[in-house]
VEXLO-850330 format. One record per residue (C-alpha): residue number from 1; x, y, z; residue in one letter. Coordinates in steps of 0.02 Angstrom, whole numbers. Layout:
<lumros>
@seq NUM; px X; py Y; pz Z; type A
...
</lumros>
This chain:
<lumros>
@seq 1; px 1267; py -1276; pz 2223; type M
@seq 2; px 1179; py -1319; pz 2062; type S
@seq 3; px 1219; py -1206; pz 1912; type P
@seq 4; px 1092; py -1073; pz 1867; type E
@seq 5; px 971; py -1123; pz 1732; type V
@seq 6; px 930; py -983; pz 1610; type S
@seq 7; px 750; py -960; pz 1556; type A
@seq 8; px 711; py -1031; pz 1384; type P
@seq 9; px 714; py -902; pz 1244; type T
@seq 10; px 546; py -869; pz 1162; type R
@seq 11; px 546; py -882; pz 972; type T
@seq 12; px 426; py -775; pz 870; type I
@seq 13; px 405; py -818; pz 686; type R
@seq 14; px 379; py -677; pz 559; type I
@seq 15; px 291; py -709; pz 394; type G
@seq 16; px 347; py -617; pz 237; type S
@seq 17; px 328; py -622; pz 49; type R
@seq 18; px 486; py -669; pz -45; type K
@seq 19; px 505; py -510; pz -148; type S
@seq 20; px 659; py -403; pz -119; type Q
@seq 21; px 558; py -257; pz -53; type L
@seq 22; px 454; py -367; pz 63; type A
@seq 23; px 612; py -444; pz 135; type L
@seq 24; px 696; py -274; pz 161; type V
@seq 25; px 542; py -216; pz 256; type Q
@seq 26; px 526; py -377; pz 357; type T
@seq 27; px 708; py -382; pz 407; type Y
@seq 28; px 697; py -200; pz 461; type W
@seq 29; px 552; py -248; pz 575; type V
@seq 30; px 650; py -396; pz 642; type R
@seq 31; px 804; py -291; pz 680; type E
@seq 32; px 703; py -157; pz 769; type E
@seq 33; px 610; py -285; pz 874; type L
@seq 34; px 771; py -378; pz 913; type Q
@seq 35; px 843; py -217; pz 985; type K
@seq 36; px 688; py -190; pz 1091; type A
@seq 37; px 673; py -372; pz 1147; type F
@seq 38; px 847; py -451; pz 1155; type P
@seq 39; px 780; py -602; pz 1250; type D
@seq 40; px 665; py -652; pz 1106; type I
@seq 41; px 723; py -741; pz 949; type T
@seq 42; px 639; py -679; pz 790; type F
@seq 43; px 638; py -794; pz 639; type E
@seq 44; px 581; py -746; pz 462; type V
@seq 45; px 481; py -871; pz 359; type Q
@seq 46; px 445; py -827; pz 178; type T
@seq 47; px 296; py -875; pz 69; type M
@seq 48; px 243; py -847; pz -111; type N
@seq 49; px 74; py -761; pz -125; type T
@seq 50; px -48; py -770; pz -270; type Q
@seq 51; px 3; py -595; pz -325; type G
@seq 52; px 185; py -653; pz -335; type D
@seq 53; px 141; py -804; pz -441; type K
@seq 54; px 25; py -725; pz -571; type I
@seq 55; px 131; py -599; pz -664; type L
@seq 56; px 55; py -601; pz -838; type D
@seq 57; px -118; py -533; pz -793; type V
@seq 58; px -164; py -357; pz -740; type A
@seq 59; px -193; py -348; pz -552; type L
@seq 60; px -366; py -274; pz -578; type S
@seq 61; px -419; py -427; pz -678; type K
@seq 62; px -365; py -560; pz -553; type I
@seq 63; px -507; py -506; pz -440; type G
@seq 64; px -442; py -550; pz -267; type D
@seq 65; px -422; py -414; pz -136; type K
@seq 66; px -299; py -523; pz -37; type G
@seq 67; px -177; py -550; pz -180; type L
@seq 68; px -22; py -519; pz -75; type F
@seq 69; px -87; py -571; pz 96; type T
@seq 70; px -194; py -729; pz 91; type Q
@seq 71; px -55; py -858; pz 108; type E
@seq 72; px 24; py -761; pz 251; type L
@seq 73; px -144; py -749; pz 338; type E
@seq 74; px -171; py -937; pz 322; type T
@seq 75; px 1; py -961; pz 398; type G
@seq 76; px -47; py -856; pz 549; type M
@seq 77; px -215; py -943; pz 574; type L
@seq 78; px -125; py -1112; pz 564; type N
@seq 79; px 6; py -1051; pz 691; type H
@seq 80; px 146; py -1075; pz 564; type E
@seq 81; px 196; py -893; pz 590; type V
@seq 82; px 152; py -771; pz 730; type D
@seq 83; px 135; py -610; pz 632; type F
@seq 84; px 160; py -546; pz 455; type A
@seq 85; px 236; py -387; pz 386; type V
@seq 86; px 143; py -305; pz 241; type H
@seq 87; px 155; py -149; pz 138; type S
@seq 88; px -2; py -77; pz 218; type L
@seq 89; px -74; py -28; pz 48; type K
@seq 90; px -83; py -215; pz 5; type D
@seq 91; px -181; py -262; pz 162; type L
@seq 92; px -370; py -274; pz 134; type P
@seq 93; px -477; py -166; pz 248; type T
@seq 94; px -582; py -316; pz 301; type N
@seq 95; px -471; py -449; pz 381; type L
@seq 96; px -511; py -633; pz 410; type P
@seq 97; px -593; py -681; pz 575; type S
@seq 98; px -458; py -710; pz 705; type G
@seq 99; px -335; py -583; pz 632; type L
@seq 100; px -307; py -398; pz 663; type M
@seq 101; px -197; py -252; pz 610; type L
@seq 102; px -88; py -245; pz 765; type G
@seq 103; px 36; py -109; pz 721; type C
@seq 104; px 68; py 29; pz 594; type V
@seq 105; px 248; py 89; pz 576; type T
@seq 106; px 308; py 265; pz 541; type E
@seq 107; px 269; py 314; pz 364; type R
@seq 108; px 394; py 344; pz 225; type E
@seq 109; px 344; py 473; pz 93; type N
@seq 110; px 178; py 404; pz 26; type P
@seq 111; px 186; py 494; pz -141; type A
@seq 112; px 196; py 417; pz -314; type D
@seq 113; px 356; py 444; pz -412; type G
@seq 114; px 393; py 463; pz -597; type L
@seq 115; px 539; py 358; pz -659; type V
@seq 116; px 593; py 397; pz -838; type V
@seq 117; px 693; py 315; pz -976; type H
@seq 118; px 864; py 396; pz -997; type E
@seq 119; px 809; py 484; pz -1156; type K
@seq 120; px 678; py 582; pz -1058; type H
@seq 121; px 786; py 640; pz -913; type K
@seq 122; px 752; py 822; pz -961; type D
@seq 123; px 562; py 794; pz -950; type K
@seq 124; px 428; py 800; pz -815; type Q
@seq 125; px 253; py 727; pz -822; type L
@seq 126; px 184; py 886; pz -898; type D
@seq 127; px 320; py 898; pz -1032; type T
@seq 128; px 321; py 718; pz -1097; type L
@seq 129; px 272; py 714; pz -1280; type Q
@seq 130; px 100; py 662; pz -1341; type E
@seq 131; px 85; py 473; pz -1348; type G
@seq 132; px 227; py 440; pz -1226; type A
@seq 133; px 200; py 266; pz -1149; type V
@seq 134; px 180; py 267; pz -960; type I
@seq 135; px 184; py 102; pz -865; type G
@seq 136; px 75; py 75; pz -712; type T
@seq 137; px -21; py -72; pz -639; type S
@seq 138; px -128; py 40; pz -529; type S
@seq 139; px -303; py 92; pz -582; type L
@seq 140; px -292; py 234; pz -456; type R
@seq 141; px -138; py 309; pz -541; type R
@seq 142; px -208; py 272; pz -713; type L
@seq 143; px -373; py 363; pz -684; type A
@seq 144; px -295; py 518; pz -606; type Q
@seq 145; px -156; py 536; pz -734; type L
@seq 146; px -277; py 510; pz -878; type R
@seq 147; px -380; py 652; pz -805; type H
@seq 148; px -232; py 772; pz -804; type H
@seq 149; px -135; py 705; pz -955; type F
@seq 150; px -258; py 634; pz -1083; type P
@seq 151; px -126; py 648; pz -1219; type H
@seq 152; px -15; py 515; pz -1139; type L
@seq 153; px -30; py 327; pz -1172; type T
@seq 154; px -45; py 210; pz -1022; type F
@seq 155; px 8; py 27; pz -1025; type K
@seq 156; px -3; py -104; pz -888; type D
@seq 157; px 160; py -162; pz -808; type I
@seq 158; px 185; py -308; pz -687; type R
@seq 159; px 330; py -389; pz -597; type G
@seq 160; px 436; py -340; pz -448; type N
@seq 161; px 520; py -171; pz -440; type L
@seq 162; px 682; py -228; pz -524; type N
@seq 163; px 584; py -311; pz -664; type T
@seq 164; px 485; py -153; pz -697; type R
@seq 165; px 642; py -46; pz -700; type L
@seq 166; px 724; py -169; pz -822; type A
@seq 167; px 573; py -155; pz -938; type K
@seq 168; px 585; py 34; pz -931; type L
@seq 169; px 772; py 36; pz -964; type D
@seq 170; px 749; py -84; pz -1111; type A
@seq 171; px 637; py 44; pz -1194; type G
@seq 172; px 467; py -41; pz -1173; type E
@seq 173; px 404; py 116; pz -1085; type Y
@seq 174; px 450; py 300; pz -1089; type D
@seq 175; px 416; py 313; pz -902; type A
@seq 176; px 338; py 213; pz -760; type I
@seq 177; px 252; py 263; pz -599; type I
@seq 178; px 312; py 183; pz -436; type L
@seq 179; px 291; py 217; pz -251; type A
@seq 180; px 425; py 334; pz -185; type V
@seq 181; px 431; py 233; pz -22; type A
@seq 182; px 478; py 71; pz -108; type G
@seq 183; px 619; py 152; pz -207; type L
@seq 184; px 687; py 234; pz -49; type K
@seq 185; px 682; py 73; pz 51; type R
@seq 186; px 781; py -16; pz -86; type L
@seq 187; px 910; py 126; pz -91; type D
@seq 188; px 853; py 175; pz -265; type M
@seq 189; px 810; py 356; pz -228; type S
@seq 190; px 918; py 407; pz -376; type D
@seq 191; px 786; py 332; pz -492; type R
@seq 192; px 651; py 452; pz -429; type I
@seq 193; px 645; py 580; pz -568; type H
@seq 194; px 492; py 674; pz -504; type Q
@seq 195; px 391; py 659; pz -344; type V
@seq 196; px 214; py 677; pz -412; type I
@seq 197; px 119; py 812; pz -315; type P
@seq 198; px -47; py 777; pz -228; type D
@seq 199; px -136; py 891; pz -350; type E
@seq 200; px -99; py 765; pz -489; type L
@seq 201; px -107; py 599; pz -398; type S
@seq 202; px -174; py 562; pz -225; type L
@seq 203; px -85; py 410; pz -154; type H
@seq 204; px -152; py 238; pz -110; type A
@seq 205; px -230; py 201; pz 58; type V
@seq 206; px -89; py 156; pz 178; type G
@seq 207; px 49; py 188; pz 50; type Q
@seq 208; px 220; py 215; pz 129; type G
@seq 209; px 177; py 129; pz 295; type A
@seq 210; px 204; py -50; pz 351; type L
@seq 211; px 59; py -145; pz 428; type G
@seq 212; px 96; py -286; pz 549; type I
@seq 213; px -46; py -412; pz 555; type E
@seq 214; px -65; py -538; pz 695; type C
@seq 215; px -189; py -654; pz 779; type R
@seq 216; px -323; py -563; pz 879; type S
@seq 217; px -306; py -680; pz 1028; type E
@seq 218; px -117; py -668; pz 1050; type D
@seq 219; px -87; py -528; pz 1176; type P
@seq 220; px 97; py -571; pz 1198; type E
@seq 221; px 138; py -548; pz 1013; type V
@seq 222; px 27; py -394; pz 1003; type L
@seq 223; px 123; py -314; pz 1148; type K
@seq 224; px 288; py -350; pz 1060; type V
@seq 225; px 241; py -276; pz 891; type I
@seq 226; px 161; py -122; pz 970; type K
@seq 227; px 339; py -66; pz 1010; type A
@seq 228; px 350; py -9; pz 827; type L
@seq 229; px 184; py 83; pz 822; type E
@seq 230; px 192; py 264; pz 762; type H
@seq 231; px 32; py 345; pz 823; type L
@seq 232; px 18; py 491; pz 697; type P
@seq 233; px 44; py 370; pz 552; type T
@seq 234; px -80; py 247; pz 627; type A
@seq 235; px -213; py 382; pz 646; type Q
@seq 236; px -188; py 440; pz 466; type R
@seq 237; px -195; py 262; pz 399; type C
@seq 238; px -348; py 214; pz 503; type Y
@seq 239; px -440; py 363; pz 429; type A
@seq 240; px -387; py 312; pz 253; type E
@seq 241; px -435; py 130; pz 280; type R
@seq 242; px -605; py 177; pz 352; type A
@seq 243; px -637; py 285; pz 197; type F
@seq 244; px -592; py 140; pz 82; type L
@seq 245; px -689; py 12; pz 184; type R
@seq 246; px -847; py 118; pz 185; type E
@seq 247; px -837; py 136; pz -4; type L
@seq 248; px -817; py -53; pz -16; type E
@seq 249; px -666; py -31; pz -126; type G
@seq 250; px -518; py -147; pz -139; type G
@seq 251; px -340; py -95; pz -182; type C
@seq 252; px -381; py -114; pz -368; type Q
@seq 253; px -509; py 26; pz -385; type V
@seq 254; px -470; py 210; pz -422; type P
@seq 255; px -479; py 277; pz -244; type I
@seq 256; px -345; py 399; pz -187; type G
@seq 257; px -313; py 485; pz -21; type V
@seq 258; px -205; py 609; pz 70; type N
@seq 259; px -194; py 641; pz 257; type T
@seq 260; px -110; py 770; pz 365; type K
@seq 261; px -103; py 796; pz 553; type I
@seq 262; px -91; py 972; pz 624; type D
@seq 263; px -91; py 974; pz 813; type G
@seq 264; px -241; py 873; pz 870; type D
@seq 265; px -329; py 884; pz 702; type N
@seq 266; px -324; py 767; pz 554; type L
@seq 267; px -364; py 820; pz 376; type T
@seq 268; px -419; py 682; pz 259; type L
@seq 269; px -439; py 708; pz 72; type T
@seq 270; px -518; py 570; pz -31; type G
@seq 271; px -547; py 543; pz -216; type L
@seq 272; px -644; py 424; pz -328; type V
@seq 273; px -615; py 429; pz -516; type A
@seq 274; px -684; py 343; pz -670; type S
@seq 275; px -561; py 234; pz -767; type L
@seq 276; px -560; py 353; pz -914; type D
@seq 277; px -515; py 497; pz -798; type G
@seq 278; px -660; py 602; pz -858; type K
@seq 279; px -756; py 599; pz -694; type R
@seq 280; px -666; py 638; pz -533; type L
@seq 281; px -748; py 664; pz -363; type I
@seq 282; px -637; py 739; pz -228; type K
@seq 283; px -677; py 808; pz -55; type D
@seq 284; px -597; py 837; pz 115; type S
@seq 285; px -641; py 830; pz 299; type I
@seq 286; px -557; py 895; pz 457; type I
@seq 287; px -582; py 828; pz 633; type G
@seq 288; px -500; py 757; pz 788; type A
@seq 289; px -359; py 635; pz 749; type A
@seq 290; px -424; py 525; pz 889; type T
@seq 291; px -584; py 499; pz 787; type A
@seq 292; px -493; py 438; pz 631; type A
@seq 293; px -615; py 298; pz 587; type D
@seq 294; px -765; py 412; pz 603; type E
@seq 295; px -684; py 541; pz 489; type L
@seq 296; px -652; py 410; pz 355; type G
@seq 297; px -831; py 350; pz 362; type I
@seq 298; px -901; py 527; pz 356; type E
@seq 299; px -795; py 574; pz 205; type L
@seq 300; px -849; py 415; pz 115; type A
@seq 301; px -1030; py 466; pz 139; type H
@seq 302; px -991; py 640; pz 72; type K
@seq 303; px -917; py 574; pz -91; type V
@seq 304; px -1055; py 445; pz -108; type K
@seq 305; px -1181; py 587; pz -106; type E
@seq 306; px -1084; py 664; pz -252; type Q
@seq 307; px -1093; py 507; pz -359; type G
@seq 308; px -943; py 403; pz -305; type A
@seq 309; px -1044; py 245; pz -280; type Q
@seq 310; px -1108; py 250; pz -459; type E
@seq 311; px -930; py 267; pz -526; type I
@seq 312; px -867; py 121; pz -422; type L
@seq 313; px -1013; py 12; pz -474; type Q
@seq 314; px -979; py 48; pz -658; type E
@seq 315; px -796; py 0; pz -634; type I
@seq 316; px -839; py -163; pz -546; type I
@seq 317; px -960; py -209; pz -686; type E
@seq 318; px -832; py -163; pz -818; type E
@seq 319; px -698; py -272; pz -736; type M
@seq 320; px -821; py -418; pz -725; type R
@seq 321; px -855; py -401; pz -911; type T
@seq 322; px -669; py -397; pz -953; type D
@seq 323; px -622; py -544; pz -843; type S
</lumros>
């Protein structure tokens, strides 16, 4: 009798940025998929994106909505990798032809967090002294916090998470604002001094969730990654992304959101703010979670009627002038 011949093992290649946080997230995805599909080999391939290379310019002034995704997307379209793992907040709402958002994983806490210099460990956002220097690279955080705390000074900060923390600890800033999810995933929860409440800062679209992007015409890969889909998170994030897409806003405009699911209903809150924080438009909508996209679009129309489009247009023109 001839010996049994085992079926060849399929290899699926995963694209990832090279940052520490990106790799932690990507290897988590790989491990979870390996458990679910032991007969498939999953390989990680890393790439540097434009956002990783340009570290001396404010994100809002680089002017590309695909700062952290474009190279990975090219890799998928060229069949160099089969899917890519993103922090969903970095993934543009309009994807290149031939690609799709195939899976949204269960969300970590999407809130923003205050991280303070040691000398301010007895302070909160509302007790920091006038003129305290707060580091953030997000126009969304900047606009909302300027609205609530006009006496504070805000300064741009770039670099990966460890670089930002080092700048804070060296005394360049009194405090910085970071995503709670990123700190938790890097086992740095002890650096979270204050979880900033929704009333002060609505979070970024998709913040806290991972988005797995793949080729549209690759049903085998799509079936594999769907094993990690978390439906309530996906519904919340689809509503948020539809809101952002309808407003034609990229990740570098002051648009904030919050979503909650209660039974079959989804509540979406959305906000658009001027850069100086003086104008802030905020509204909410409730509807069926199964109609997430429609809810996002409807809420976008509601805030447009209240002047959101004019604010966004002013910001776009201002950024063009500065660039």
